[in-house]
Each structure stands twice: as structure tokens, then as C-alpha cells.
C-alpha positions in Angstrom: 28.8 54.4 92.9 28.3 51.6 95.3 29.1 48.2 93.6 25.8 46.8 94.7 23.9 49.5 92.9 22.3 49.5 89.4 22.2 52.8 87.4 19.2 53.2 85.1 19.9 56.2 82.9 17.1 58.6 82.3 16.2 59.9 78.9 17.8 63.3 79.8 21.0 61.5 80.8 21.1 59.5 77.7 20.6 62.6 75.5 23.4 64.5 77.3 25.9 61.6 77.0 25.1 60.4 73.5 26.5 61.9 70.3 25.7 62.6 66.7 22.0 63.3 66.8 19.2 65.9 66.7 15.9 65.6 68.5 12.7 65.7 66.3 9.0 65.0 66.8 7.3 62.5 64.6 3.8 63.6 65.2 2.3 61.4 62.5 3.7 58.4 64.4 2.9 59.8 67.9 6.6 60.0 68.9 8.3 63.0 70.4 11.9 63.8 71.1 13.2 61.1 68.8 16.9 61.0 68.1 17.6 61.6 64.4 20.9 61.0 62.7 21.3 61.9 59.0 24.2 60.4 56.9 26.2 59.0 59.8 30.0 58.8 59.3 32.5 56.1 59.9 30.8 53.0 61.2 28.5 54.1 64.0 25.2 56.1 64.2 25.1 57.1 67.8 27.5 56.6 70.6 26.7 56.5 74.4 29.7 57.0 76.6 30.3 54.6 79.6 33.6 56.2 80.7 32.8 55.9 84.4 32.7 52.1 84.0 36.1 51.8 82.3 38.2 48.9 83.5 35.3 47.5 85.6 33.1 44.4 85.5 29.6 45.2 84.6 26.2 43.9 83.4 24.5 46.1 80.8 20.9 45.8 79.7 19.8 47.8 76.7 16.7 48.4 74.5 15.7 50.9 71.8 13.3 51.3 68.9 15.2 52.0 65.7 13.9 53.0 62.2 16.1 53.7 59.2 15.0 55.4 55.9 16.9 55.2 52.6 18.2 51.7 52.9 17.6 48.4 54.5 20.2 46.5 56.4 21.4 45.0 59.7 20.8 47.0 62.9 23.3 46.0 65.6 24.0 47.7 68.9 27.5 46.9 70.2 30.0 47.6 72.9 33.5 48.8 71.9 35.2 46.1 73.9 37.1 42.9 73.2 35.4 41.1 70.3 32.7 44.0 70.1 29.9 42.1 71.8 26.4 42.7 70.4 23.5 43.9 72.7 20.8 43.6 70.1 20.7 42.7 66.4 18.1 42.8 63.7 19.3 41.2 60.4 17.8 42.5 57.2 15.9 45.3 58.9 13.5 46.8 56.4 13.6 50.5 55.8 10.8 52.8 57.1 9.8 50.3 59.8 10.4 50.6 63.6 12.4 47.7 64.9 12.8 46.8 68.6 16.3 46.0 69.6 17.4 44.8 73.0 19.9 42.6 74.8 22.3 42.3 77.7 25.9 41.7 78.2 28.1 40.9 81.2 31.9 41.3 81.3 34.9 43.4 82.0 35.1 46.7 80.1 38.7 46.6 78.9 38.7 49.8 76.9 39.7 53.2 78.4 36.7 54.9 76.8 33.9 52.3 76.6 30.7 53.1 74.6 27.5 51.5 73.3 26.9 52.3 69.7 24.7 51.4 66.7 26.9 49.8 64.1 26.3 50.7 60.5 29.3 49.1 58.9 28.6 48.0 55.3 24.9 49.0 55.6 24.7 51.8 53.0 24.5 54.2 56.0 25.6 57.2 53.9 22.1 57.0 52.2 20.2 56.5 55.4 18.5 58.5 58.1 18.2 56.8 61.5 15.6 57.4 64.1 16.1 56.1 67.7 13.4 56.1 70.3 12.5 54.6 73.7 16.2 54.0 74.7 16.8 52.3 78.0 20.2 51.7 79.4 20.8 50.0 82.7 24.3 49.3 84.1 25.1 47.2 87.2 28.6 47.0 88.6 29.5 43.4 89.4 
């Protein structure tokens, strides 16, 4: 990739690079091909790999709609990098409500296998189902 280029990932690319989900249609809400994660494990719901950007300086813009059922709690998209920077946070996110999350971060991706993930640590995630829709990820090499 040319360093002056920005990569905007398509929905198909996001789906092929993300993990831990199934696609569902929520017809009553007018949403199709929504990522669904039931009872996530460890401390993340979904992980989007950014391996091609490892050990490089980047700017990342991100947005997604997120809904959780079963429990309320914080929604926080993070990068597994030094100090785990947040890309979007909703504190006290009510269950059964769609929340818009977005943000951007610039810096050097220090980890060998960098990812963006939805953090669920200490949020009763074992009792929750997460729905993720309208995901946009844009990466620019600096």
C-alpha cells in the first residue's frame, strides 16, 4: 500500500477479517446482515485484525452501531496497543438499545498482531448477546 493512501474497508472485507460472530437479519428493526455474538468469552466481543499495519504509524477512524441484550454496561472499542487506546466509548449503555460508537486514533501500532475489538471486561458479557451493525473502518498510513 502506498503510504499516501487511505484504506476504507468494505463490509465484505470487515466480515472476512473479523471473528466471533454470525450474521443475522433483524427484520423488525429494518437491519440485515447484522453481526451477532452470543456469550462472548474472555474480554472481547469481536476482533478485527490489522496485521498488515503492524509496526507502522497509522490513523484509524471507526464507527459502528452496537446493541446488547441481557445486561447493560459500558461499550468500548479499543486497539490492542500500548495503553489500549479507545476508539469509541458509551458508558452505562442500556440493554436493548442501539448505541452509536465512533472515534479515531493516531499512533504507532507496536503489537505484532494489532486488532480493533469491542471490550466487554467486567460487563456481565456472559449474559449478553451483542449485535453490531453499520461498521466503518478507515486506516491511513502516516
